[in-house]
N, C-alpha and C positions, 0 to 999 in steps of 0.2 A: 499346496497352500492357496487359499482363496485370495482374490484381489483385495487390496485395502481401499476403503472409501476415501475420497478426498474430503478435506475439512471444509464444510459449507461456509463457515465464517471467514476463512481465508479466501475462498473463491470470490466472495463479495468485496473484499478489501484490497486485493492485490491483482495486478496484471503482469503477465510474463511477456517480455519483448522477445523478438526473434533471436537477438544476440544473447539471450539468457539472463538479462538484467531484470530485476523485479521492480515494478513501479508501484507507488502508493500515493494516496491523496493525503494532504496535511490536515491536522486537527485544528480546533479553535476557530472555525469559520461559521458555525451555526447560529450563535446568538451573542448578545452583548457586543455588537459590532460598532456601536456609537463611540465607545471608548478607544477603539483601535484606529490607528492612523491609516490613511488611504494606501500608502505604500505597503504596509504590512498586510492589509487585506488582499491586495493584488498578488503579493508573493505567496500568500496562503492558498490562493486559488489554483496555483500551478502544481502539477504533480512532481514528485521527486523520486529518487531511487532509494533502495534499501541497502544497508551495509552488508558486506560479503558474508559475515558470520550469520546474520539473521536470514539472508537470502537462501542459504543452504537449507535451513529449517523450513522456510516457507515453500521452497520447491518440493521438499519431501511431503509437506502437507497438501500441496496441490496435486501430487501424484506424478511428478516429473522426475 
């Protein structure tokens, strides 16, 4: 059976840490920033982790 290709959309959106945790960037940071508070914009700029159930699917799509 041939190798499966990794999902190119997932490759661009997620990073896999050495510990196996999947990192992602948060949404809602691109535009309409004037209505958002400074604290919220700072928190949206930081990366976060993915839930365990979703991480399993993402790892499969990344080819791990």
